C-alpha positions, 0 to 999 in steps of 0.5 A, a space after each residue: 400492524 406490528 408484524 407488517 412494521 417488522 417484515 419492512 424493518 427486516 426487508 430494510 436491514 436486508 437491503 442495507 446489508 446488501 449494499 454495505 456488502 456491494 460497497 466493501 467490494 467496490 472499495 476492494 476493486 477501486 483500491 487493487 485498480 489504484 495500487 496497480 496503476 500507480 505500480 505501473 506509473 512509477 515503473 514507467 517514470 523509472 524504468 531502469 532505477 540503478 541498484 546502489 551497492 555500498 562497498 568498503 573503502 580501504 582505509 590508508 594505514 598511517 605510520 604509528 611510529 610517527 611522533 607528533 611535534 
């Protein structure tokens, strides 16, 4: 009886390991799908997003010899 119970337990653990591997693979496929769909919809919403470039603005030089009143 003990041997039969051990065999059933071993087969149950193997089944659960296979289920866990299948679940991990399914989650990986789902996350990849969601990632690429999100990227594609983001690109369609903003096809030509402008690129902003910060450039320095020249500063007016004030006359240093000017006295304050």
